[in-house]
Steps between C-alpha positions, in 0.01 A plus 500: 500500500327247274183527702471878487518516124153348427352730766660804336371395156148440632508827695611691190226338291241586766613864512499524119153340482364731770652805334363396161153442645508840673613680182230319301240598762610864489486501119149354500390743771634800307326380184177449696516857633572635149199313364287637784595858411440430132158357583418809707595725208286289266201526736546878521517523120184290465322727750608810305387345171162408650456859617594631155254257343224616733569865419505428127173307521339796678636736238372274222157486660491879521590528131213270404227710663252672271587842645869451423430382144269799446762739639775362275273497196392861550827657617782306333327376187268796444195279462140604564158341479378482139222728386184336362597583141831312544325179608457261207261210477654158518254349253131476441262504794363157600146427391236317700364187332123434508555185712682708760210747516255218567720366778521844659121527523441149641423453872807274546727774368336757728552278805867454424567869446567703814 
């Protein structure tokens, strides 16, 4: 009977160790599967957000076109092109200096002008 006792203790320890290792493996496997599903959901969310971003960029580009700005200005804001009497001068007209006139008549200036 003395000899069977160490075998029983070692057998019990081996069974407990095997069971513990199996439970640990199952726990890690379940966590790995959970993380895989979470990663899949994150990838799907990123794909949806990229699509939303693309749509919003297209919408923004359409709002920046000259036709769209003109349409909004005329319809929503009631704007129209100014009449000539509503246009004000921004200052005095620039004058041509005598040196500039001489340069305009020179052959070098004529060659450079298209």
